[in-house]
C-alpha positions, 0 to 999 in steps of 0.5 A: 411391363415389369413396372406394372407388375411391381406396382401390382405387387406393392398394392398387396402391402400396407403403405408402411409394410416391411419386407426382409429379403434374405436379411435385407430390409425394404420399407414402404411402398416406394422402396418395395416397388423399386425392389420388385421392379429389380427382381428378374423373372421367376417361377415359384413352386409352393410345396407347403402353406400353413396359416394361423390367426395371431392373437389380437393382444399381439396385434393391437386388436387388428385381425391378423393371420400368419402365413408360412410357406416354403417351396422352390424358386427359379430366377431367370437363368439360375438353378432352382433354390429352396425358400421359406417365406413368412408373412403377416396378413392384416384385415383393413376394414373399408366402408363396404368390404374388408381388404387383406394387406401384407404388414410384414414379409420375410423371405429367405433362401434355404440353401442346404450344404451337400 
């Protein structure tokens, strides 16, 4: 069942998308699928989400939106951790529709010193 979820997750990404997870780079559909498949079960709570368009000069005239979010995540058997995630969504024009895909994704835990 986990593989089915990993396969569904990778469909959200462009074929050549990059994920940076706490400084570790994951490139492409196959590597993303393996990465998502290896993640333990999790519960996310989103506290903030913000979106803004990216100027077309910076994206080779590709319609793109920057999404910034933060919240908490709890992985199986572990405590809640704060995280920050930024990703670029880009519009893919299909014959009868527009499909939004993730081009770049950057996830980072925000562990605060006590």
